[in-house]
KEKOL-660747 format. One record per residue: residue in one letter; x, y negated, z negated of N, C-alpha, C, O in turn. Coordinates in Angstrom, 1 decimal. Layout:
# residues N
> a | X | Y | Z | X | Y | Z | X | Y | Z | X | Y | Z
...
//
This chain:
# residues 181
> m | 0.8 | 1.2 | 0.0 | 0.0 | 0.0 | 0.0 | 0.9 | -1.2 | 0.0 | 1.9 | -1.3 | -0.7
> c | 0.5 | -2.2 | 0.7 | 1.2 | -3.5 | 0.8 | 0.4 | -4.6 | 0.3 | -0.8 | -4.8 | 0.8
> v | 0.9 | -5.3 | -0.7 | 0.1 | -6.4 | -1.3 | 1.1 | -7.6 | -1.3 | 2.2 | -7.5 | -1.8
> i | 0.7 | -8.7 | -0.7 | 1.5 | -9.9 | -0.7 | 1.0 | -10.9 | -1.7 | 0.3 | -11.9 | -1.4
> n | 1.2 | -10.7 | -3.0 | 1.0 | -11.6 | -4.0 | -0.3 | -12.5 | -3.8 | -0.3 | -13.7 | -4.0
> e | -1.4 | -11.8 | -3.5 | -2.6 | -12.5 | -3.3 | -3.7 | -11.7 | -4.0 | -3.6 | -10.5 | -4.2
> n | -4.8 | -12.4 | -4.5 | -5.9 | -11.7 | -5.1 | -7.2 | -12.5 | -4.7 | -7.1 | -13.4 | -4.0
> l | -8.3 | -12.1 | -5.3 | -9.6 | -12.7 | -4.9 | -9.6 | -14.2 | -5.3 | -10.4 | -14.9 | -4.7
> d | -8.8 | -14.6 | -6.2 | -8.8 | -16.0 | -6.7 | -7.9 | -16.9 | -5.9 | -7.9 | -18.1 | -6.2
> t | -7.2 | -16.3 | -4.9 | -6.3 | -17.1 | -4.1 | -6.8 | -17.3 | -2.7 | -7.6 | -16.5 | -2.2
> r | -6.2 | -18.3 | -2.0 | -6.5 | -18.4 | -0.6 | -5.5 | -17.6 | 0.2 | -4.3 | -17.5 | -0.1
> h | -6.0 | -16.9 | 1.2 | -5.2 | -16.0 | 2.0 | -4.4 | -16.8 | 3.0 | -4.9 | -17.9 | 3.4
> r | -3.3 | -16.3 | 3.5 | -2.5 | -16.9 | 4.5 | -3.0 | -16.5 | 5.8 | -2.9 | -15.3 | 6.2
> v | -3.5 | -17.4 | 6.6 | -4.1 | -17.1 | 7.9 | -3.4 | -17.7 | 9.1 | -3.0 | -18.8 | 9.1
> f | -3.2 | -16.8 | 10.1 | -2.6 | -17.3 | 11.4 | -3.7 | -17.3 | 12.4 | -4.4 | -16.3 | 12.5
> i | -3.9 | -18.4 | 13.1 | -5.0 | -18.5 | 14.1 | -4.3 | -18.4 | 15.4 | -3.4 | -19.2 | 15.8
> s | -4.7 | -17.4 | 16.2 | -4.2 | -17.1 | 17.5 | -5.3 | -17.6 | 18.5 | -6.5 | -17.2 | 18.4
> y | -4.9 | -18.3 | 19.5 | -5.9 | -18.9 | 20.5 | -5.1 | -19.4 | 21.7 | -3.9 | -19.5 | 21.7
> h | -5.9 | -19.6 | 22.8 | -5.3 | -20.1 | 24.0 | -5.2 | -21.6 | 23.8 | -6.1 | -22.4 | 23.7
> h | -3.9 | -22.1 | 23.7 | -3.6 | -23.5 | 23.3 | -4.2 | -24.5 | 24.3 | -4.6 | -25.6 | 23.9
> e | -4.2 | -24.2 | 25.6 | -4.7 | -25.2 | 26.5 | -6.3 | -25.2 | 26.6 | -6.9 | -26.3 | 26.6
> k | -6.9 | -24.0 | 26.6 | -8.3 | -23.9 | 26.8 | -9.2 | -24.0 | 25.5 | -10.3 | -24.4 | 25.6
> d | -8.6 | -23.6 | 24.4 | -9.5 | -23.4 | 23.2 | -9.0 | -24.3 | 22.0 | -9.3 | -24.0 | 20.9
> e | -8.2 | -25.3 | 22.3 | -7.7 | -26.2 | 21.2 | -8.9 | -26.8 | 20.4 | -8.8 | -26.9 | 19.2
> y | -10.0 | -27.2 | 21.1 | -11.1 | -27.8 | 20.4 | -11.6 | -26.8 | 19.3 | -11.9 | -27.3 | 18.2
> y | -11.8 | -25.5 | 19.6 | -12.3 | -24.6 | 18.6 | -11.3 | -24.3 | 17.5 | -11.7 | -24.1 | 16.3
> k | -10.0 | -24.3 | 17.8 | -9.0 | -24.2 | 16.8 | -9.1 | -25.3 | 15.8 | -9.0 | -25.1 | 14.6
> k | -9.2 | -26.6 | 16.3 | -9.3 | -27.7 | 15.4 | -10.6 | -27.7 | 14.6 | -10.6 | -28.0 | 13.4
> k | -11.7 | -27.3 | 15.2 | -13.0 | -27.1 | 14.5 | -12.8 | -26.1 | 13.4 | -13.3 | -26.2 | 12.3
> f | -12.2 | -25.0 | 13.7 | -11.9 | -23.9 | 12.7 | -11.2 | -24.5 | 11.5 | -11.5 | -24.2 | 10.4
> e | -10.1 | -25.2 | 11.8 | -9.3 | -25.8 | 10.7 | -10.1 | -26.8 | 9.9 | -10.1 | -26.9 | 8.7
> e | -10.9 | -27.7 | 10.6 | -11.7 | -28.7 | 10.0 | -12.8 | -28.0 | 9.1 | -13.0 | -28.4 | 7.9
> n | -13.5 | -27.0 | 9.6 | -14.6 | -26.4 | 8.9 | -14.1 | -25.5 | 7.7 | -14.8 | -25.5 | 6.7
> f | -13.0 | -24.8 | 7.9 | -12.6 | -23.8 | 7.0 | -11.3 | -24.0 | 6.4 | -10.9 | -23.1 | 5.6
> g | -10.6 | -25.0 | 6.7 | -9.2 | -25.2 | 6.3 | -9.0 | -25.1 | 4.8 | -7.9 | -24.8 | 4.3
> d | -10.0 | -25.5 | 4.0 | -9.8 | -25.4 | 2.5 | -10.0 | -24.0 | 2.0 | -9.8 | -23.8 | 0.8
> l | -10.4 | -23.1 | 2.9 | -10.6 | -21.7 | 2.4 | -9.3 | -20.8 | 2.6 | -9.3 | -19.7 | 2.1
> f | -8.3 | -21.3 | 3.3 | -7.1 | -20.5 | 3.5 | -5.9 | -21.4 | 3.6 | -6.0 | -22.6 | 3.7
> i | -4.7 | -20.7 | 3.6 | -3.4 | -21.4 | 3.8 | -3.1 | -21.2 | 5.3 | -3.0 | -20.1 | 5.7
> n | -3.0 | -22.3 | 6.0 | -2.8 | -22.2 | 7.5 | -1.4 | -21.9 | 7.8 | -0.5 | -22.8 | 7.6
> e | -1.1 | -20.8 | 8.4 | 0.3 | -20.4 | 8.9 | 0.4 | -20.5 | 10.4 | 1.4 | -19.9 | 10.9
> s | -0.5 | -21.1 | 11.1 | -0.6 | -21.1 | 12.5 | 0.5 | -22.0 | 13.1 | 1.1 | -22.9 | 12.5
> v | 0.8 | -21.7 | 14.4 | 1.7 | -22.6 | 15.2 | 1.0 | -23.9 | 15.4 | -0.2 | -23.9 | 15.8
> q | 1.7 | -25.0 | 15.2 | 1.2 | -26.3 | 15.5 | 1.8 | -26.8 | 16.8 | 2.9 | -26.4 | 17.2
> d | 1.1 | -27.8 | 17.4 | 1.6 | -28.4 | 18.6 | 3.1 | -28.9 | 18.4 | 3.4 | -29.5 | 17.4
> g | 3.9 | -28.5 | 19.4 | 5.3 | -28.9 | 19.3 | 6.2 | -28.0 | 18.5 | 7.4 | -28.2 | 18.5
> d | 5.7 | -27.0 | 17.9 | 6.5 | -26.0 | 17.1 | 7.5 | -25.3 | 18.0 | 8.7 | -25.1 | 17.5
> y | 7.1 | -24.9 | 19.1 | 8.0 | -24.1 | 20.0 | 8.1 | -24.8 | 21.4 | 7.2 | -25.2 | 22.0
> n | 9.3 | -24.9 | 21.8 | 9.6 | -25.4 | 23.1 | 9.3 | -24.3 | 24.2 | 9.8 | -23.2 | 24.1
> p | 8.4 | -24.6 | 25.1 | 8.0 | -23.6 | 26.1 | 9.1 | -23.2 | 27.0 | 9.0 | -22.2 | 27.7
> d | 10.2 | -23.9 | 27.0 | 11.3 | -23.6 | 27.9 | 12.2 | -22.5 | 27.3 | 13.2 | -22.0 | 27.9
> l | 12.0 | -22.2 | 26.0 | 12.8 | -21.1 | 25.4 | 12.5 | -19.8 | 26.0 | 11.4 | -19.6 | 26.6
> s | 13.4 | -18.8 | 25.9 | 13.2 | -17.5 | 26.5 | 12.0 | -16.8 | 25.8 | 11.7 | -17.0 | 24.6
> d | 11.4 | -15.9 | 26.5 | 10.3 | -15.1 | 25.9 | 10.8 | -14.3 | 24.7 | 10.0 | -14.3 | 23.7
> e | 11.9 | -13.7 | 24.7 | 12.4 | -13.0 | 23.6 | 12.6 | -13.8 | 22.4 | 12.3 | -13.4 | 21.3
> y | 13.1 | -15.0 | 22.6 | 13.3 | -15.9 | 21.4 | 11.9 | -16.4 | 20.9 | 11.8 | -16.5 | 19.7
> i | 11.0 | -16.7 | 21.7 | 9.6 | -17.1 | 21.3 | 9.0 | -15.9 | 20.5 | 8.4 | -16.1 | 19.5
> k | 9.1 | -14.7 | 21.0 | 8.6 | -13.5 | 20.3 | 9.2 | -13.4 | 18.9 | 8.6 | -13.2 | 17.9
> h | 10.5 | -13.7 | 18.8 | 11.3 | -13.6 | 17.6 | 10.7 | -14.7 | 16.6 | 10.4 | -14.4 | 15.4
> l | 10.5 | -15.9 | 17.1 | 10.0 | -17.0 | 16.3 | 8.6 | -16.7 | 15.8 | 8.2 | -16.9 | 14.6
> i | 7.7 | -16.2 | 16.7 | 6.3 | -15.8 | 16.3 | 6.4 | -14.8 | 15.2 | 5.7 | -14.9 | 14.2
> a | 7.1 | -13.7 | 15.4 | 7.1 | -12.6 | 14.4 | 7.8 | -13.0 | 13.1 | 7.4 | -12.5 | 12.0
> n | 8.8 | -13.8 | 13.1 | 9.6 | -14.0 | 11.9 | 9.3 | -15.3 | 11.2 | 9.8 | -15.5 | 10.1
> n | 8.6 | -16.2 | 11.8 | 8.3 | -17.5 | 11.2 | 6.8 | -17.5 | 10.7 | 6.6 | -17.1 | 9.5
> n | 5.9 | -17.8 | 11.5 | 4.5 | -18.0 | 11.0 | 3.8 | -16.7 | 10.6 | 3.2 | -16.6 | 9.5
> i | 3.9 | -15.7 | 11.5 | 3.1 | -14.5 | 11.2 | 3.7 | -13.7 | 10.1 | 2.9 | -13.0 | 9.4
> s | 5.0 | -13.8 | 9.9 | 5.5 | -13.0 | 8.8 | 5.0 | -13.4 | 7.4 | 5.0 | -12.6 | 6.5
> l | 4.5 | -14.6 | 7.3 | 3.9 | -15.1 | 6.1 | 2.4 | -14.8 | 6.0 | 1.8 | -15.0 | 4.9
> s | 1.8 | -14.5 | 7.1 | 0.3 | -14.3 | 7.2 | -0.2 | -13.0 | 6.7 | 0.5 | -12.0 | 6.9
> t | -1.3 | -13.0 | 6.0 | -2.0 | -11.8 | 5.6 | -3.2 | -11.4 | 6.5 | -3.7 | -10.3 | 6.4
> v | -3.7 | -12.4 | 7.2 | -4.8 | -12.2 | 8.1 | -4.5 | -13.0 | 9.4 | -4.1 | -14.1 | 9.4
> v | -4.8 | -12.3 | 10.6 | -4.7 | -13.0 | 11.9 | -6.1 | -13.1 | 12.4 | -6.9 | -12.1 | 12.5
> v | -6.5 | -14.4 | 12.7 | -7.8 | -14.6 | 13.3 | -7.6 | -15.0 | 14.8 | -6.9 | -15.9 | 15.1
> v | -8.2 | -14.2 | 15.7 | -8.0 | -14.5 | 17.1 | -9.3 | -15.1 | 17.6 | -10.4 | -14.5 | 17.6
> l | -9.2 | -16.4 | 18.1 | -10.3 | -17.1 | 18.7 | -10.3 | -16.7 | 20.2 | -9.4 | -16.9 | 20.9
> i | -11.5 | -16.1 | 20.6 | -11.6 | -15.5 | 22.0 | -12.4 | -16.3 | 22.9 | -13.7 | -16.3 | 22.7
> g | -11.8 | -17.0 | 23.8 | -12.5 | -17.8 | 24.8 | -12.4 | -17.1 | 26.2 | -12.2 | -15.9 | 26.3
> a | -12.7 | -17.9 | 27.2 | -12.8 | -17.3 | 28.6 | -11.5 | -16.7 | 29.1 | -11.6 | -15.8 | 29.9
> e | -10.4 | -17.2 | 28.7 | -9.1 | -16.7 | 29.2 | -8.1 | -16.1 | 28.2 | -7.0 | -15.9 | 28.5
> t | -8.6 | -15.9 | 27.0 | -7.8 | -15.4 | 25.9 | -7.0 | -14.1 | 26.2 | -5.8 | -14.0 | 26.0
> e | -7.7 | -13.2 | 26.8 | -7.1 | -11.9 | 27.1 | -6.0 | -11.9 | 28.1 | -5.3 | -11.0 | 28.3
> k | -5.9 | -13.0 | 28.8 | -4.8 | -13.2 | 29.9 | -3.5 | -13.7 | 29.3 | -2.5 | -13.8 | 30.0
> r | -3.5 | -14.2 | 28.1 | -2.3 | -14.9 | 27.5 | -1.4 | -14.0 | 26.8 | -1.7 | -13.3 | 25.8
> k | -0.1 | -13.9 | 27.2 | 0.9 | -13.1 | 26.6 | 1.2 | -13.5 | 25.2 | 1.4 | -12.6 | 24.3
> h | 1.2 | -14.8 | 24.9 | 1.5 | -15.2 | 23.5 | 0.5 | -14.7 | 22.5 | 0.8 | -14.4 | 21.4
> i | -0.8 | -14.6 | 22.9 | -1.8 | -14.1 | 22.0 | -1.6 | -12.6 | 21.8 | -1.7 | -12.1 | 20.6
> d | -1.2 | -11.8 | 22.8 | -0.8 | -10.4 | 22.7 | 0.3 | -10.3 | 21.7 | 0.3 | -9.4 | 20.8
> w | 1.4 | -11.1 | 21.9 | 2.5 | -11.1 | 21.0 | 2.2 | -11.4 | 19.6 | 2.7 | -10.8 | 18.6
> e | 1.3 | -12.4 | 19.4 | 0.9 | -12.7 | 18.0 | 0.1 | -11.6 | 17.3 | 0.3 | -11.3 | 16.1
> i | -0.8 | -10.9 | 18.1 | -1.5 | -9.8 | 17.5 | -0.5 | -8.7 | 17.2 | -0.6 | -8.1 | 16.1
> y | 0.4 | -8.4 | 18.1 | 1.4 | -7.4 | 17.9 | 2.2 | -7.7 | 16.6 | 2.4 | -6.8 | 15.8
> a | 2.7 | -8.9 | 16.5 | 3.5 | -9.3 | 15.3 | 2.7 | -9.1 | 14.0 | 3.2 | -8.7 | 13.0
> g | 1.4 | -9.5 | 14.1 | 0.5 | -9.4 | 12.9 | 0.3 | -7.9 | 12.5 | 0.2 | -7.6 | 11.3
> l | 0.3 | -7.0 | 13.5 | 0.1 | -5.6 | 13.1 | 1.4 | -4.9 | 12.8 | 1.3 | -3.7 | 12.3
> s | 2.5 | -5.4 | 13.2 | 3.8 | -4.7 | 12.9 | 4.0 | -4.5 | 11.4 | 3.5 | -5.3 | 10.6
> e | 4.6 | -3.5 | 11.1 | 4.8 | -3.1 | 9.7 | 6.1 | -3.9 | 9.2 | 6.9 | -3.2 | 8.5
> r | 6.2 | -5.2 | 9.4 | 7.3 | -5.9 | 8.9 | 7.3 | -5.9 | 7.4 | 6.2 | -6.0 | 6.8
> n | 8.4 | -5.7 | 6.8 | 8.5 | -5.5 | 5.4 | 7.4 | -4.6 | 4.8 | 6.9 | -4.8 | 3.7
> k | 7.1 | -3.5 | 5.6 | 6.1 | -2.5 | 5.2 | 4.8 | -3.1 | 5.0 | 4.0 | -2.7 | 4.2
> c | 4.4 | -4.1 | 5.8 | 3.2 | -4.8 | 5.6 | 2.6 | -5.2 | 6.9 | 3.3 | -5.6 | 7.8
> r | 1.3 | -5.1 | 7.1 | 0.6 | -5.6 | 8.3 | -0.5 | -6.6 | 7.9 | -0.9 | -6.7 | 6.7
> a | -0.9 | -7.4 | 8.8 | -1.9 | -8.4 | 8.6 | -3.3 | -7.8 | 8.9 | -3.4 | -7.0 | 9.8
> g | -4.3 | -8.3 | 8.2 | -5.7 | -8.0 | 8.6 | -6.0 | -8.7 | 9.9 | -5.2 | -9.6 | 10.4
> l | -7.0 | -8.3 | 10.6 | -7.3 | -8.8 | 12.0 | -8.8 | -9.0 | 12.2 | -9.6 | -8.1 | 11.9
> i | -9.1 | -10.2 | 12.7 | -10.4 | -10.6 | 13.0 | -10.5 | -11.2 | 14.4 | -9.6 | -12.0 | 14.7
> g | -11.5 | -10.9 | 15.2 | -11.7 | -11.6 | 16.4 | -13.0 | -12.4 | 16.3 | -14.0 | -12.0 | 15.7
> v | -12.9 | -13.6 | 16.9 | -14.1 | -14.5 | 16.9 | -14.4 | -14.9 | 18.3 | -13.6 | -15.5 | 19.0
> i | -15.6 | -14.5 | 18.8 | -16.1 | -14.8 | 20.1 | -16.5 | -16.3 | 20.1 | -17.4 | -16.6 | 19.4
> l | -15.9 | -17.0 | 21.0 | -16.2 | -18.5 | 21.1 | -17.4 | -18.7 | 22.1 | -17.6 | -17.8 | 22.9
> p | -18.1 | -19.8 | 22.0 | -19.2 | -20.1 | 23.0 | -18.7 | -20.1 | 24.4 | -19.5 | -19.9 | 25.3
> t | -17.4 | -20.3 | 24.7 | -16.9 | -20.3 | 26.1 | -16.7 | -18.9 | 26.7 | -16.5 | -18.7 | 27.9
> f | -16.9 | -17.9 | 25.8 | -16.7 | -16.5 | 26.3 | -18.0 | -16.0 | 27.0 | -19.1 | -16.2 | 26.4
> n | -17.8 | -15.4 | 28.1 | -19.0 | -14.8 | 28.9 | -18.8 | -13.3 | 28.9 | -17.8 | -12.8 | 29.6
> k | -19.6 | -12.5 | 28.3 | -19.4 | -11.1 | 28.2 | -19.5 | -10.4 | 29.5 | -19.0 | -9.3 | 29.7
> d | -20.1 | -11.0 | 30.5 | -20.1 | -10.4 | 31.8 | -18.9 | -10.7 | 32.7 | -18.6 | -10.0 | 33.6
> e | -18.1 | -11.7 | 32.3 | -17.0 | -12.1 | 33.1 | -15.7 | -12.0 | 32.4 | -14.6 | -11.8 | 33.0
> n | -15.7 | -12.1 | 31.0 | -14.4 | -12.1 | 30.2 | -14.3 | -10.8 | 29.5 | -15.3 | -10.0 | 29.3
> k | -13.1 | -10.6 | 28.9 | -12.9 | -9.4 | 28.1 | -12.1 | -9.7 | 26.8 | -11.4 | -10.7 | 26.8
> i | -12.2 | -8.9 | 25.9 | -11.5 | -9.0 | 24.6 | -10.0 | -8.6 | 24.9 | -9.8 | -7.7 | 25.7
> p | -9.1 | -9.3 | 24.3 | -7.7 | -8.9 | 24.5 | -7.5 | -7.4 | 24.2 | -8.0 | -6.9 | 23.2
> d | -6.7 | -6.7 | 25.0 | -6.6 | -5.3 | 24.9 | -6.1 | -4.8 | 23.5 | -6.7 | -3.9 | 23.0
> r | -5.1 | -5.4 | 22.9 | -4.6 | -5.0 | 21.6 | -5.6 | -5.2 | 20.5 | -5.8 | -4.4 | 19.6
> l | -6.4 | -6.3 | 20.6 | -7.5 | -6.5 | 19.7 | -8.6 | -5.4 | 19.8 | -9.1 | -4.9 | 18.9
> q | -8.9 | -5.1 | 21.1 | -9.9 | -4.1 | 21.4 | -9.5 | -2.7 | 20.8 | -10.3 | -2.0 | 20.3
> d | -8.2 | -2.4 | 21.0 | -7.7 | -1.1 | 20.4 | -8.0 | -1.0 | 19.0 | -8.3 | 0.0 | 18.5
> n | -7.9 | -2.1 | 18.2 | -8.1 | -2.1 | 16.8 | -9.5 | -2.3 | 16.4 | -9.9 | -1.9 | 15.3
> i | -10.3 | -2.8 | 17.2 | -11.8 | -2.8 | 17.0 | -12.2 | -1.3 | 17.2 | -13.1 | -0.9 | 16.4
> d | -11.7 | -0.6 | 18.1 | -12.0 | 0.8 | 18.3 | -11.7 | 1.7 | 17.2 | -12.4 | 2.6 | 16.9
> t | -10.6 | 1.4 | 16.5 | -10.2 | 2.2 | 15.3 | -10.9 | 1.7 | 14.0 | -10.7 | 2.3 | 13.0
> k | -11.7 | 0.6 | 14.1 | -12.4 | 0.0 | 13.0 | -11.5 | -0.8 | 12.1 | -11.9 | -1.2 | 11.0
> y | -10.2 | -1.0 | 12.5 | -9.3 | -1.8 | 11.7 | -9.7 | -3.3 | 11.8 | -9.7 | -4.0 | 10.8
> a | -10.0 | -3.7 | 13.0 | -10.4 | -5.1 | 13.3 | -11.9 | -5.2 | 13.4 | -12.6 | -4.2 | 13.8
> r | -12.4 | -6.4 | 13.2 | -13.8 | -6.7 | 13.3 | -14.0 | -7.8 | 14.3 | -13.1 | -8.7 | 14.4
> l | -15.1 | -7.9 | 14.9 | -15.4 | -8.9 | 15.9 | -16.7 | -9.6 | 15.5 | -17.7 | -9.0 | 15.1
> y | -16.6 | -11.0 | 15.5 | -17.8 | -11.8 | 15.1 | -18.0 | -12.9 | 16.1 | -17.1 | -13.2 | 16.9
> t | -19.1 | -13.6 | 16.0 | -19.3 | -14.7 | 16.9 | -19.0 | -16.0 | 16.2 | -19.0 | -16.0 | 14.9
> w | -18.8 | -17.0 | 16.9 | -18.5 | -18.4 | 16.4 | -19.7 | -18.8 | 15.5 | -19.5 | -19.4 | 14.4
> e | -20.9 | -18.5 | 15.9 | -22.1 | -18.9 | 15.2 | -22.1 | -18.2 | 13.8 | -22.5 | -18.8 | 12.8
> y | -21.8 | -16.9 | 13.8 | -21.8 | -16.1 | 12.6 | -20.8 | -16.6 | 11.6 | -21.1 | -16.7 | 10.4
> i | -19.6 | -16.9 | 12.0 | -18.6 | -17.3 | 11.0 | -18.9 | -18.7 | 10.4 | -18.5 | -19.0 | 9.3
> n | -19.7 | -19.4 | 11.2 | -20.2 | -20.8 | 10.7 | -21.4 | -20.7 | 9.8 | -21.9 | -21.7 | 9.3
> s | -22.0 | -19.5 | 9.7 | -23.2 | -19.4 | 8.9 | -22.9 | -19.4 | 7.4 | -21.7 | -19.3 | 7.1
> i | -23.9 | -19.5 | 6.6 | -23.7 | -19.5 | 5.1 | -24.1 | -18.2 | 4.5 | -25.1 | -17.6 | 4.8
> n | -23.3 | -17.8 | 3.5 | -23.6 | -16.5 | 2.8 | -24.5 | -16.8 | 1.6 | -24.9 | -18.0 | 1.4
> l | -24.7 | -15.8 | 0.8 | -25.6 | -16.0 | -0.4 | -25.0 | -16.9 | -1.5 | -25.8 | -17.5 | -2.3
> n | -23.7 | -17.1 | -1.5 | -23.1 | -18.0 | -2.4 | -23.0 | -19.4 | -1.9 | -22.2 | -20.2 | -2.5
> n | -23.7 | -19.7 | -0.8 | -23.6 | -21.0 | -0.2 | -22.2 | -21.4 | 0.3 | -21.8 | -22.5 | 0.2
> e | -21.5 | -20.4 | 0.8 | -20.2 | -20.6 | 1.4 | -20.2 | -20.1 | 2.8 | -21.0 | -19.2 | 3.2
> y | -19.3 | -20.6 | 3.6 | -19.2 | -20.1 | 5.0 | -18.9 | -18.6 | 5.0 | -18.1 | -18.1 | 4.2
> m | -19.5 | -17.9 | 5.9 | -19.3 | -16.4 | 6.1 | -17.8 | -16.1 | 6.3 | -17.3 | -15.0 | 5.9
> i | -17.1 | -17.0 | 7.0 | -15.7 | -16.7 | 7.3 | -14.9 | -16.4 | 6.0 | -13.9 | -15.6 | 6.1
> k | -15.2 | -16.9 | 4.9 | -14.5 | -16.7 | 3.7 | -14.6 | -15.2 | 3.3 | -13.6 | -14.6 | 3.0
> d | -15.8 | -14.6 | 3.4 | -16.0 | -13.2 | 3.1 | -15.3 | -12.3 | 4.2 | -14.7 | -11.3 | 3.8
> l | -15.3 | -12.8 | 5.4 | -14.7 | -12.0 | 6.5 | -13.2 | -11.9 | 6.4 | -12.6 | -10.9 | 6.7
> i | -12.6 | -13.0 | 6.0 | -11.2 | -13.0 | 5.8 | -10.8 | -12.1 | 4.6 | -9.8 | -11.4 | 4.7
> e | -11.6 | -12.1 | 3.6 | -11.4 | -11.3 | 2.4 | -11.5 | -9.8 | 2.8 | -10.7 | -8.9 | 2.4
> l | -12.5 | -9.4 | 3.6 | -12.7 | -8.1 | 4.1 | -11.5 | -7.6 | 5.0 | -11.1 | -6.5 | 4.8
> a | -11.0 | -8.5 | 5.8 | -9.9 | -8.2 | 6.7 | -8.6 | -8.0 | 5.8 | -7.8 | -7.1 | 6.1
> y | -8.5 | -8.8 | 4.7 | -7.4 | -8.6 | 3.8 | -7.5 | -7.2 | 3.1 | -6.5 | -6.5 | 2.9
> e | -8.7 | -6.8 | 2.7 | -8.8 | -5.5 | 2.1 | -8.5 | -4.4 | 3.0 | -7.9 | -3.4 | 2.6
> r | -9.0 | -4.5 | 4.3 | -8.7 | -3.5 | 5.3 | -7.2 | -3.3 | 5.6 | -6.8 | -2.2 | 5.8
> k | -6.5 | -4.4 | 5.5 | -5.0 | -4.3 | 5.8 | -4.3 | -3.4 | 4.8 | -3.3 | -2.8 | 5.1
> n | -4.9 | -3.4 | 3.6 | -4.3 | -2.6 | 2.5 | -4.8 | -1.2 | 2.4 | -4.4 | -0.4 | 1.6
> d | -5.8 | -0.9 | 3.3 | -6.4 | 0.5 | 3.3 | -5.8 | 1.3 | 4.4 | -6.3 | 1.2 | 5.6
> y | -4.8 | 2.1 | 4.1 | -4.1 | 2.8 | 5.2 | -4.9 | 4.0 | 5.6 | -4.4 | 4.8 | 6.5
> d | -6.1 | 4.3 | 5.1 | -7.0 | 5.3 | 5.7 | -7.6 | 4.7 | 7.0 | -8.1 | 5.5 | 7.8
> i | -7.6 | 3.4 | 7.1 | -8.1 | 2.8 | 8.4 | -6.8 | 2.4 | 9.2 | -6.1 | 1.5 | 8.9
> p | -6.7 | 3.2 | 10.3 | -5.4 | 3.0 | 11.1 | -5.5 | 1.7 | 12.0 | -6.5 | 1.4 | 12.5
> s | -4.4 | 1.1 | 12.1 | -4.2 | 0.0 | 13.1 | -3.6 | 0.6 | 14.3 | -2.9 | 1.7 | 14.2
> n | -3.7 | 0.1 | 15.4 | -3.2 | 0.6 | 16.7 | -2.3 | -0.5 | 17.3 | -2.9 | -1.5 | 17.8
> n | -1.0 | -0.3 | 17.3 | -0.1 | -1.3 | 17.9 | 0.8 | -0.6 | 18.9 | 1.9 | -1.0 | 19.2
> s | 0.3 | 0.5 | 19.5 | 1.1 | 1.3 | 20.4 | 1.2 | 0.8 | 21.8 | 2.1 | 1.2 | 22.6
> r | 0.3 | -0.1 | 22.2 | 0.4 | -0.7 | 23.6 | 1.7 | -1.5 | 23.8 | 2.1 | -2.2 | 22.9
> l | 2.2 | -1.4 | 25.0 | 3.4 | -2.3 | 25.3 | 3.0 | -3.7 | 25.3 | 1.8 | -4.0 | 25.7
> q | 3.9 | -4.6 | 24.9 | 3.5 | -6.0 | 24.8 | 3.5 | -6.6 | 26.3 | 4.2 | -6.1 | 27.2
> m | 2.6 | -7.5 | 26.5 | 2.5 | -8.1 | 27.8 | 3.8 | -8.9 | 28.1 | 4.4 | -9.5 | 27.2
> e | 4.2 | -8.8 | 29.4 | 5.4 | -9.4 | 29.8 | 5.1 | -10.8 | 30.4 | 6.0 | -11.7 | 30.4
> r | 3.9 | -11.0 | 30.9 | 3.5 | -12.3 | 31.6 | 2.1 | -12.5 | 31.4 | 1.3 | -11.6 | 31.1
> n | 1.7 | -13.8 | 31.6 | 0.3 | -14.1 | 31.6 | -0.4 | -13.5 | 32.8 | 0.2 | -13.3 | 33.9
> r | -1.7 | -13.2 | 32.7 | -2.5 | -12.6 | 33.8 | -3.3 | -13.7 | 34.4 | -3.7 | -14.7 | 33.8
> g | -3.5 | -13.6 | 35.7 | -4.4 | -14.5 | 36.4 | -3.9 | -15.9 | 36.6 | -4.6 | -16.7 | 37.2
//
C-alpha cells in the first residue's frame, strides 16, 4: 500500500491534464470552482519550453509536477485523445514511482462529442479495469448531500482506489510518440 501523508482531513495533491490550446477555459474554471478543495500540482503556462526535447519534457512531467500528485484529473475535450503530453501525463501518474501511483479521474467536457471524439486510450484502459472513473462536467459541478461540490467526493474516491491494489491499473500501452491529427 502506498500512502503519501494525506488523510480525509487534508486536501489532496491534484494534477490537471488537459489540451492546453483547446481546453484552457475549462482548466481555469476547474481551478476557480474547486481550487480550494485540492493542492494544485498542474503545469502552469510557461513552465515548459515547447522547444525542449520530448524525452526531457517526459522527464519534467514525471519528476516534477506529477511525482507530487496523488490524483490526476483528465479534462476530456474534442481533441484530448490526440495529444501526446496528455498520454505522458496519465502514464506518469500511473507509474509506480516511489512505489506509488496516482488516482485517476476523467471529466467529459461540454466540447466532447461522443459520436466524433474518443476517450484517451490509456485512460480508457483504466476505465475498463475499474481503476479510473469517468464523469461529466455537469456532474462534477453538482452539489452533494453535504452541500459541497461532487468533485470533492470523486477526488477522495480516486485517492482511495489508488491505494487499493486489488483494483489494477493498466499502464502497459506504449507512450504516444507524436500528436495525432
